[in-house]
C-alpha positions in Angstrom: 70.3 -24.5 -32.1 68.7 -20.9 -32.8 69.8 -18.0 -34.9 70.9 -14.9 -33.2 68.8 -12.2 -34.3 69.7 -10.2 -31.5 73.4 -10.4 -31.9 73.8 -11.7 -28.2 77.3 -12.5 -26.8 78.7 -16.1 -27.3 78.5 -17.0 -24.0 74.8 -15.9 -23.6 74.2 -17.8 -26.9 75.8 -21.0 -25.2 73.7 -20.7 -22.2 70.6 -20.3 -24.3 71.3 -23.3 -26.3 71.9 -25.2 -23.1 68.8 -24.2 -21.4 66.5 -23.9 -24.5 63.4 -26.2 -24.3 64.0 -28.1 -28.1 62.0 -31.1 -26.7 58.6 -29.2 -26.4 57.3 -29.8 -29.8 53.6 -30.1 -29.0 52.6 -28.9 -25.8 51.1 -25.4 -25.5 52.9 -24.2 -28.6 50.5 -21.5 -29.0 51.8 -19.9 -25.6 55.3 -19.1 -27.5 54.8 -16.0 -29.6 57.6 -14.2 -31.4 57.9 -11.3 -29.1 59.7 -8.9 -31.3 60.9 -6.7 -28.3 63.8 -4.2 -29.2 65.9 -3.7 -26.4 67.3 -0.1 -25.9 70.4 -1.7 -24.5 71.4 -5.4 -25.2 72.4 -6.0 -21.6 68.7 -5.7 -20.6 68.2 -8.8 -22.7 71.4 -10.8 -21.8 70.7 -10.0 -17.9 67.4 -11.3 -18.1 68.4 -14.4 -19.8 71.1 -14.9 -17.5 68.7 -14.6 -14.4 66.1 -17.1 -16.0 68.7 -19.7 -16.9 69.8 -19.8 -13.3 66.4 -20.5 -12.1 65.8 -16.6 -10.9 62.6 -14.7 -11.0 62.7 -11.8 -13.3 60.6 -8.5 -12.3 60.4 -6.1 -15.4 59.9 -2.6 -14.2 59.1 0.3 -16.2 56.4 2.6 -17.5 53.4 1.8 -19.4 53.6 0.9 -22.8 57.4 0.5 -22.7 57.1 -3.0 -24.1 57.3 -5.1 -20.7 54.9 -7.9 -22.2 56.9 -7.7 -25.6 60.0 -8.5 -23.4 58.6 -11.4 -21.5 57.1 -13.0 -24.9 60.9 -12.5 -26.4 62.2 -14.3 -23.6 59.7 -17.1 -24.0 60.3 -17.3 -27.6 64.2 -17.3 -27.2 64.0 -20.1 -24.3 61.3 -22.0 -26.6 59.3 -22.0 -23.4 55.6 -21.7 -23.3 54.4 -18.9 -21.0 51.2 -18.9 -19.2 49.9 -15.4 -18.0 48.3 -13.9 -15.1 46.7 -10.6 -15.4 46.6 -8.9 -11.8 43.7 -7.0 -10.4 41.9 -6.4 -7.2 39.7 -9.3 -8.2 42.6 -11.7 -8.3 42.0 -14.7 -6.1 43.3 -18.3 -5.4 41.4 -19.7 -8.2 42.4 -17.0 -10.7 46.3 -18.2 -9.9 45.8 -22.1 -9.0 42.7 -23.2 -10.8 39.1 -24.5 -9.7 36.7 -27.3 -9.1 34.0 -28.2 -11.3 31.4 -30.9 -12.0 32.0 -33.4 -14.7 30.7 -36.8 -15.9 32.9 -39.7 -16.4 30.5 -42.0 -18.5 27.0 -41.6 -16.7 28.9 -40.8 -13.3 29.2 -37.3 -12.0 32.5 -36.4 -10.6 34.3 -33.5 -9.6 37.0 -32.4 -11.7 39.7 -29.8 -11.1 40.8 -27.4 -13.8 44.5 -26.3 -13.2 45.3 -22.4 -13.6 48.1 -20.7 -14.9 50.4 -21.4 -11.9 49.8 -25.0 -11.5 50.1 -25.6 -15.3 53.4 -23.7 -15.6 54.6 -25.5 -12.6 53.6 -29.0 -13.7 54.8 -28.5 -17.1 58.1 -26.9 -16.6 56.9 -23.6 -18.3 57.4 -20.1 -18.1 54.8 -17.8 -15.8 54.2 -14.2 -16.4 52.3 -12.3 -13.9 51.4 -8.6 -15.5 51.3 -5.8 -13.3 51.9 -7.8 -10.3 51.2 -4.5 -8.2 47.6 -4.5 -9.0 46.8 -7.2 -7.2 45.7 -7.2 -3.6 48.6 -7.6 -0.6 46.9 -10.6 0.8 46.5 -12.5 -2.6 50.1 -12.8 -3.7 51.6 -14.3 -0.4 49.9 -17.5 -1.8 52.6 -18.0 -4.1 55.4 -17.2 -2.0 56.6 -20.7 -1.9 56.5 -20.8 -5.7 58.9 -17.7 -5.8 61.5 -18.9 -3.6 63.7 -22.0 -3.7 61.0 -24.3 -2.7 59.2 -23.8 -5.8 56.4 -25.7 -4.1 52.8 -24.7 -3.4 50.0 -26.7 -1.8 47.2 -26.7 -3.9 44.2 -25.5 -1.5 41.3 -27.0 -3.6 43.1 -30.6 -4.0 45.7 -30.7 -1.1 48.0 -31.7 -3.5 51.7 -30.7 -3.1 52.9 -29.3 -6.5 56.7 -29.1 -6.8 57.8 -27.3 -10.2 59.2 -29.4 -12.9 62.6 -28.3 -14.2 62.5 -25.4 -16.8 59.9 -23.5 -14.8 60.6 -19.7 -14.4 58.9 -16.5 -13.4 58.5 -13.4 -15.2 56.8 -10.3 -13.7 55.9 -6.9 -14.8 55.2 -3.7 -12.5 54.1 0.0 -13.4 55.2 1.8 -10.2 53.0 4.8 -9.1 50.1 3.9 -11.5 46.7 4.6 -10.3 45.4 1.3 -8.7 48.8 -0.1 -7.9 50.4 -0.8 -4.2 53.8 -0.9 -3.2 55.4 -4.5 -3.5 56.5 -5.6 -0.1 60.0 -6.2 0.6 59.6 -10.0 0.9 58.1 -10.2 -2.4 60.6 -7.9 -4.2 63.5 -9.8 -2.8 62.3 -12.9 -4.5 63.1 -11.1 -7.9 66.0 -10.0 -10.1 64.8 -6.4 -11.0 65.3 -5.2 -14.7 64.4 -1.6 -15.4 62.7 -1.3 -18.8 62.9 2.1 -20.5 61.1 3.6 -23.5 62.5 2.7 -26.9 63.5 5.8 -28.6 65.7 7.2 -31.8 66.5 4.5 -34.3 65.3 1.6 -32.3 61.8 3.2 -32.3 62.2 3.6 -36.1 63.1 0.0 -36.7 60.3 -1.0 -34.5 57.5 1.0 -36.3 59.0 -0.5 -39.6 58.9 -4.0 -38.6 55.6 -4.0 -36.3 53.3 -1.6 -38.1 52.1 -1.1 -41.7 53.5 2.4 -41.9 56.3 2.8 -44.6 56.3 6.5 -45.4 59.7 7.5 -44.3 58.9 11.1 -43.7 56.1 10.1 -41.4 58.0 7.6 -39.5 60.6 10.0 -38.8 58.0 12.4 -37.5 56.3 9.9 -35.1 59.7 9.0 -33.7 60.1 12.9 -33.1 56.5 13.0 -31.6 57.5 10.1 -29.1 61.0 11.9 -28.1 58.9 14.9 -27.2 56.3 13.3 -25.3 58.8 11.2 -23.2 60.7 14.4 -22.4 57.4 15.7 -21.1 56.8 12.9 -19.0 60.2 13.2 -17.4 59.5 16.8 -16.8 56.1 15.9 -15.1 53.9 18.0 -17.8 52.4 14.7 -18.8 51.4 11.1 -17.4 53.1 8.1 -18.7 50.0 7.0 -20.5 50.8 9.6 -23.0 54.1 8.5 -24.0 52.9 4.8 -24.4 55.0 3.1 -27.2 52.0 0.8 -27.7 49.6 3.7 -28.1 52.3 5.3 -30.8 52.5 2.1 -32.7 48.4 2.3 -32.9 48.7 5.7 -34.4 51.3 4.6 -36.9 48.9 1.9 -38.1 45.8 4.0 -38.2 47.8 6.8 -40.0 48.2 4.5 -43.2 44.3 4.9 -43.8 43.4 8.2 -41.7 45.2 11.9 -41.2 48.1 11.5 -38.8 46.7 13.8 -36.6 43.2 12.2 -36.2 45.2 8.8 -35.7 46.9 10.5 -32.8 43.7 11.6 -31.5 42.2 8.4 -31.4 45.3 6.5 -30.2 46.9 8.8 -27.6 44.9 11.9 -26.9 41.5 10.7 -26.3 43.1 8.3 -23.7 44.3 11.1 -21.6 42.0 12.2 -18.6 43.1 15.6 -17.9 42.2 18.3 -20.6 45.4 19.9 -19.8 47.4 17.0 -21.1 45.1 16.4 -24.1 45.9 20.1 -25.2 49.5 19.7 -24.7 49.7 16.6 -26.9 47.6 18.2 -29.5 49.6 21.2 -29.7 52.9 18.9 -30.3 50.6 17.0 -32.8 49.8 20.4 -34.6 53.4 21.5 -34.7 54.8 18.2 -36.3 51.8 17.3 -38.6 
């Protein structure tokens, strides 16, 4: 049994207790992280839990720095399921997903060994697979795992010719930043293999709580100012005045941490402003910083 830190509905708790992997006490425990995601609405969490418990794939869709990876880690923690990760890029290939062959020795005899990748490990052990920034991958790469993502839950390993069928408990969580530089739209065949959950920015009291629990900042006045800064940045993003990078919650938490030691305005400069590409955006955020701090 697990405690209900998220105050989940009773039926969702029963679902979790039924599906929770309490037998997995040794294998890959380091891949179960606490997560600590604070959902703006509890429905985000309950819907993701429901979909995963039914064996459906979940696609977390939202702006950069909104907490999608923390969300995935929290799901891994709630299910007590190790989570193997794939970080997508244009360089992603079959070896990055499935594994690779290497030379090894068995006594004095040289052999060819296969080192499994995140997809094959997650399938073989019945664990979670997290595909981060799935729309950063080249369109020709992802069809390799179409069979993994649909009802078949199988793949033929091109390096060993082994047919791998996912063990019970296997689940897929993916994350996407739409409209981000370097991304490509997901094709419909791939998108239709997922239940989509929109992940918004965390704001207000929830952001305040997140700062208190996930950073070293304890000054209540400074915390309130950072919450106000975040709100202003998010508004500017919605108005098209700033790119999503400027309102990253991850960057804001970094600024909170730094401001324990250095002045808040300099912390904001290092964590947020200097990451922005356009001069007008840097000036905009700098002016907001001057107004608040």
